[in-house]
C-alpha positions as CSV (number, residue, x, y, z in Angstrom):
1,M,116.6,100.0,78.0
2,K,116.4,96.0,78.1
3,I,117.8,93.4,80.8
4,D,121.4,92.7,80.7
5,H,122.3,90.7,83.5
6,L,121.4,90.1,87.3
7,V,124.0,90.5,90.3
8,V,123.3,87.5,92.5
9,N,125.0,87.0,96.1
10,V,125.1,83.5,96.7
11,D,127.0,81.1,99.5
12,K,129.5,79.3,97.8
13,K,127.6,75.9,97.4
14,Y,126.2,77.0,94.1
15,Q,129.7,77.2,92.9
16,K,131.5,73.9,94.5
17,D,128.4,71.8,95.6
18,P,128.0,68.8,92.7
19,F,124.6,68.6,93.8
20,E,123.5,72.3,93.5
21,I,125.6,72.3,90.7
22,E,123.6,69.8,89.0
23,L,120.2,70.8,90.1
24,I,120.7,74.0,87.5
25,R,122.0,72.2,84.4
26,D,119.4,69.3,85.2
27,A,117.0,72.5,84.2
28,G,118.7,73.0,81.0
29,L,121.2,75.9,82.1
30,P,124.3,75.0,80.9
31,Y,126.8,76.0,83.7
32,E,130.6,76.2,84.7
33,P,131.3,77.4,87.9
34,K,135.2,77.3,87.5
35,W,135.1,79.5,84.8
36,G,134.1,83.6,85.5
37,K,136.8,86.7,86.9
38,G,137.4,87.3,90.4
39,T,140.4,87.7,92.5
40,K,141.5,86.7,96.2
41,G,138.2,88.2,97.6
42,F,135.7,87.1,95.4
43,K,134.5,84.5,92.9
44,A,131.7,85.3,90.2
45,S,130.4,82.3,88.0
46,N,127.7,83.2,85.3
47,I,124.9,81.2,83.6
48,W,124.9,82.5,80.1
49,I,121.0,82.9,78.6
50,G,121.2,84.1,75.4
51,N,122.4,87.7,75.3
52,E,121.6,88.2,79.3
53,Y,122.9,86.4,82.4
54,F,123.1,85.8,86.3
55,E,126.4,87.2,87.5
56,M,126.7,85.0,90.4
57,I,128.7,86.4,93.4
58,H,130.5,84.6,96.5
59,L,133.1,86.2,98.7
60,V,135.7,84.3,99.3
61,K,137.2,87.1,101.9
62,K,135.2,89.6,103.8
63,D,137.2,92.9,102.0
64,G,135.3,91.2,98.9
65,G,139.0,91.1,97.2
66,G,137.8,94.6,95.3
67,W,134.2,94.2,94.8
68,K,131.6,96.8,95.1
69,S,131.8,97.7,98.5
70,E,128.1,98.2,98.8
71,W,127.3,94.8,97.8
72,V,130.4,93.5,99.4
73,E,128.5,94.9,103.0
74,K,125.5,93.8,102.2
75,Y,126.7,90.4,101.8
76,N,128.4,90.3,104.9
77,S,125.6,91.1,106.7
78,G,123.9,87.8,105.4
79,H,122.1,89.1,101.9
80,R,121.8,85.9,99.7
81,G,120.1,86.7,96.4
82,L,119.9,89.7,93.6
83,I,121.6,92.7,94.7
84,C,121.3,94.4,91.4
85,L,119.5,94.6,88.1
86,M,121.2,96.2,85.9
87,L,119.8,97.3,82.4
88,D,121.8,97.8,79.4
89,V,121.0,101.8,77.8
90,D,121.9,103.4,74.3
91,D,123.3,106.0,75.6
92,L,123.9,106.3,79.5
93,D,124.9,110.0,79.6
94,K,121.8,111.1,78.3
95,V,120.0,108.7,80.6
96,Y,122.0,110.5,83.2
97,K,121.7,114.2,82.6
98,E,118.1,113.5,82.1
99,I,117.8,111.8,85.4
100,S,120.3,114.6,87.1
101,N,118.5,117.6,86.0
102,T,115.0,116.9,86.3
103,N,114.3,114.7,89.4
104,S,115.3,114.8,92.8
105,I,116.3,111.2,92.9
106,S,120.0,110.5,92.5
107,I,122.2,108.3,90.3
108,S,125.8,107.6,90.3
109,E,127.9,109.3,87.3
110,P,128.9,107.0,84.6
111,K,132.1,105.0,85.4
112,Y,134.0,101.8,83.9
113,L,134.0,99.3,86.2
114,Q,137.1,98.3,87.6
115,F,138.5,96.2,89.9
116,K,141.9,95.4,91.8
117,W,143.6,91.7,91.9
118,G,147.0,90.8,92.0
119,L,147.2,92.0,95.7
120,G,146.1,94.9,94.8
121,L,148.9,96.4,92.5
122,F,146.7,96.1,89.6
123,T,143.2,97.2,88.8
124,R,141.1,95.7,85.1
125,T,139.1,97.8,83.6
126,M,136.1,96.2,82.5
127,P,134.6,97.8,78.5
128,W,131.3,99.2,79.9
129,R,130.3,102.2,82.4
130,N,127.5,101.7,84.6
131,S,125.4,104.1,86.8
132,Y,123.5,103.1,89.7
133,F,120.6,103.9,91.3
134,P,120.2,104.6,95.5
135,F,119.1,101.3,97.3
136,F,115.3,100.4,97.3
137,E,113.9,101.4,101.1
138,G,111.8,98.0,101.0
139,I,114.0,95.0,99.4
140,P,118.1,94.8,99.0
141,L,118.3,95.5,95.6
142,Q,119.4,98.3,93.4
143,I,118.8,98.9,90.1
144,G,122.3,99.7,87.7
145,L,122.6,101.0,84.2
146,Q,125.1,99.8,81.8
147,Q,126.3,100.8,78.2
148,I,129.0,98.7,76.7
149,K,132.2,100.9,75.1
150,N,131.5,99.9,71.4
151,E,129.9,97.2,69.1
152,K,133.5,95.8,68.9
153,S,133.4,95.3,72.9
154,V,129.8,93.6,72.4
155,E,131.2,91.2,69.6
156,F,134.4,90.6,71.8
157,M,131.5,90.0,75.3
158,R,129.6,87.5,73.4
159,K,132.2,85.8,71.8
160,Y,132.8,84.6,75.9
161,M,129.0,84.2,76.4
162,L,129.5,80.4,76.9
163,P,128.3,77.8,77.7
164,N,125.4,79.2,76.5
165,A,121.5,78.3,77.2
166,K,121.1,79.0,73.7
167,E,122.4,75.1,72.9
168,N,118.9,73.9,74.9
169,G,116.9,75.9,72.9
170,I,116.4,78.3,75.8
171,N,117.0,81.4,73.8
172,G,116.7,84.7,77.1
173,I,115.3,86.2,79.6
174,K,111.2,87.2,78.9
175,E,110.0,88.6,82.5
176,I,111.3,89.2,85.4
177,R,109.0,89.2,88.7
178,I,110.5,91.2,91.8
179,K,108.0,90.8,94.9
180,G,109.2,92.6,97.9
181,P,107.3,95.1,100.8
182,F,108.4,98.5,98.5
183,T,107.7,101.4,99.9
184,K,105.6,104.6,98.3
185,S,109.2,105.9,97.7
186,D,110.4,102.6,96.0
187,F,107.5,103.1,94.0
188,G,107.9,106.8,93.3
189,L,112.1,105.6,92.0
190,I,110.6,103.0,89.6
191,N,108.2,105.5,88.3
192,T,111.0,107.8,87.7
193,I,113.2,105.1,86.3
194,F,110.7,104.0,83.6
195,K,109.0,105.3,81.2
196,N,107.1,102.5,79.1
197,K,104.3,101.6,82.3
198,E,101.4,100.4,83.2
199,S,99.9,100.2,86.9
200,L,98.8,96.7,88.9
201,D,96.4,96.3,91.4
202,N,99.6,96.0,94.2
203,G,102.5,97.2,91.7
204,V,103.4,98.2,87.9
205,I,104.5,96.2,84.9
206,I,107.3,97.9,83.1
207,H,107.4,97.3,79.2
208,L,111.7,96.9,78.2
209,E,113.0,96.7,74.3
210,N,112.9,92.8,72.9
211,D,109.3,92.5,74.1
212,Q,110.8,92.1,77.7
213,T,109.0,93.1,81.2
214,L,109.5,93.9,84.6
215,I,106.7,93.4,87.3
216,F,107.1,94.6,90.4
217,E,104.9,94.1,93.9
218,S,104.5,94.4,96.9
219,A,104.5,91.1,99.0
220,D,105.2,90.3,102.4
221,E,108.8,88.9,101.1
222,Y,111.4,89.8,98.5
223,N,111.5,86.8,96.1
224,V,112.3,86.9,92.5
225,E,111.0,84.4,89.5
226,V,112.7,84.8,86.0
227,I,111.0,83.6,82.9
228,T,113.0,82.8,80.5
229,I,112.3,82.3,76.2
230,S,112.5,78.6,75.4
231,S,111.5,77.2,72.2
232,N,111.6,73.7,74.0
233,N,109.1,71.7,76.1
234,R,111.1,71.2,79.2
235,N,109.0,72.8,81.1
236,S,111.5,73.0,84.0
237,K,112.7,75.1,87.4
238,V,115.4,75.6,89.5
239,K,116.1,77.5,92.6
240,I,119.1,79.8,93.2
241,E,118.6,81.3,96.6
242,S,115.3,83.2,96.5
243,I,115.4,83.2,92.6
244,L,113.0,81.0,91.0
245,I,114.3,80.4,87.7
246,S,111.5,79.3,84.7
247,V,112.9,77.5,81.5
């Protein structure tokens, strides 16, 4: 299990305002907000960091234009920031069966990501399947699992992960620290999802593949810090909604 991408609800300024766009670029993160998928209801823009990325979503219309309904609902209720943390797994069916058969928590059945476009007349199917755990009780965040269809699809996708921060010596995401008013049930969910973990005084640290870590900590407010793997001495930071990215 490893980090794949972060789905982030953003205001329009992060895709349209030259000042906000330059702040992201000045931190060393190449960013072309005009690129990325979308429909008449939503616009996605990506920040590629090695093999991981931020998928930033702005709703153009309240119905979301085919975007995931739960995320559309939270966006329309005012949520901005990290809405879903997507993790890559090697065998999604195996994980789904293990959790479905042995635990009391729910997980959605693996399905290919689809969204409608062209006035709802056409459906686009992406080359990966997703499953989702329920939203946490204390914060508006859910964890999703993803498996790419095959290695050919992986190589195809990586060709389009441009422009990429690797150009600036920023090679991936090393750590994600998520703070918020987690409930006892929330930590129960975390402990069920992840096997390789250790307790902290006020949370838990998760060890993933490629020396990546996730840290979940109790705090009064929901915020996120993302730390990248960098071979340069830039030591810059940029904030996107409630997410602080340390480069």
